[in-house]
C-alpha positions, 0 to 999 in steps of 0.5 A: 519459779514454774519448771516442768519437770520429768520423771521416768514413772517405772511403776508397779516392779519394786521387787523383794528378794531375789524371785521376784516375788514380794514377801509380805504381799507389797502392792507398790507403785515404784517410781524408778528415777528423774530422768537426765535432761541433758540429752534433750532437745532443750526448750529455748528460753522465750523470755531471756529470763535465764530460766526454761519455765512454763512461759517458754513451754506456753509459747512453743506450744501455742506458736508450733507449727506441728500443734494439732487440733481437731476441729469439726467442719461447718455444716448447714442445716438440710432442710431450710436455708435463709433469704433476704428479699427486697424490702417492698415485700411484705409477709403474704408476698413472700410466701407467695413468692417462695410457694412458686417453687413448692414450698410449704408455706405453713412452714415459713418464718420471718427472723425478726430484725435480722432482715431474714426468713427461714424458708423450708427445702421443697420436696424433691430439692436440696439445699444446694439446688434451691439456694441456687433457684433463689439467687436467680429471683429478683424478689431476692436480694441475698440467700445462704444456707443456715450454718450449724455452729457448736460449741468448741471442745478444744480446751484452751489449757496453756499446755493443751497442745503438747498433750498429744496423748488426748488426741491419740486416743480421739479425746476431742471427738469424744468431747463433742459427745459427752462435754467432758463427762456428768458429775454424777459420774464418780472414778475413784483413784485408788492410789497414793492419794490425791491433792484434793484438798488444803487440810493441814500441811497439804495443800490442794493442787491449783489446777483442781480448782474446779474438779468435782471431789467427792469425799475419799478415805485414807487406808494407810493413816485410817482417817477421812482425809486421802491426802497424797504424800508421794505425787503419783496419784494426783499426777493419775487423777489429773489425766481422768479430770485435772481442770479444763477450760480454765486458761491454765496448765493441763487438761483433763479427759473426764473433767466433768466428772467427779474423783474420788481419792482413796489412799492405799499407797504410802510415802514410799508408793507402796501397800499391802493386799489389805489397804487394797482389798479394803480400798476396793471395797470402800470404794464400790460400797460409797458411789464409785462407777469406775475404779483406777488402779495404776498399782499392783504387785510383781508379776506372778503375785495376786494379791490373794482372797483379800484383793481378789474377793474385793474385785469380784465384789466391785465388779458384781455392784456394776463397778468397771474396773481398770488396771496398768499392766506393769512396766517389768518387760525389760526387767531381768527375769520377765518372760511375760504376764500382766500383773494382778489386779490388772490380770483379773478376769474383772478387770480391764488391763491396760498396757502403754504405747509412745508416741508412734503407737508402738508398744514401749519397751517398759509395758508388760504383756501377756494374754490378759492384756485388754488394750493399750493407751499413751504411756508415754517415753520420757526421753523421746520427742518423735513428733518433733515439738520441743517437749518429751513425750512423756505424760504431762500433768500437774502434780508436786515435786520433791515430796513437798505437797504444796510445790507444785509443777507440771510434770512428765511421767511414763509408764503403764500408771500414766496409761490406765487412767485414759481408760479409766477417763473412756469409762467414765465418759461411756457411763455418762452417756448412760452406757451400761456396766463393765461387761458392756464396757469391756465389749465396747473397748473390744469392738472399737480400739484400733488394732496396732499389732498383727490382726485382732488379739495380740499380747503387746497390744490386746485388742489394740490402742483405745478410741474414746470417741467410738466407745462413748458412742456405744453408750445407750444415750444421747450425751451428758449434757 
């Protein structure tokens, strides 16, 4: 049975001891509890099979009047029009006919068996003016603009229409520029691992079938198989590069880029300074261009030199580091501050917004915050589409790494990979290093709070389309 589950992902907030500081410098991605679905607007059982499953969800998404898609308006070439002349006119006669309008006849081109001729627009006229002029010529049967067609960048994935978060960060426009990124660009997911291979009791997540992976490492079990035994890392990785345009499941943002699984958190969602420090250095040494860290120490604990120096090491090698700001806003005793490692100067610290672009009630704030991205709110349905406003991706449930479902999470853990994906697309467009990416984020984000930087939103909501435009080249493909 396929199900879409909902989990409140209250990451980064496991407090050990009454003072909110981990005695052993434990870094954690604490997960909270399963959301109570009883208060939700339930999905209809469309096919009357007694369960609310993937079929019902897909049907509602595809038939929703509120579904939003980004479509680029059709445009046409401004330098020529297409003309079909009466059959008796030969090539020389067509050139003489159009030449009387000031056309450069050397650039007149027959379009073969279509029956049309591409005719350049004369100097001093627009394509629109020339088209209307040619309509009046008795030698012309038909005339039209040479419209420009584009590859469609709207994914055909089953649940894409309810991934509202992608449209909030302007992903469809970015895809027009980057085609989902470049496979040479590597994003390290430093987390609980990823369901990226069939190995022993582990299985590859079905919606990673077309995703590119490079070798990773497991710093919990000290081996080369960084398989996920909790589910968190798989969900995070999906936002970055879930297989896209495969007609099933959910989409990813930088879906042509390559993922590197680096496991530094165990099956209980926690790790240590040493595992994190090793993981950061390993990723930097093995080709990562971007590192995503949807994890953190409780506010006030920075993990010590082993983590701080690892972050500095990766930054010096040109790696873009992105981290979750933390989910402590509503915790007793919290008075502000971004969690480490996101709070380091070398990192992009990401807070979370909900559908209405307000900061969420869990997202940390403070002077170290760089920007915000969709983190979701599981118990809300602000866009009235009949579905949770959480962040939807595939992962496994009930601790069984073979039992895959599409699951809603909420948390700054879910916001961070949006920015990591933006970094991957930025690099794919031949963009610069971490300093240039930070500047692109600062200059292009949508200002949500008081004018300019503020501690709730940083510089604002990321706009991936504007970020990739700051890249140096013409795109990944």
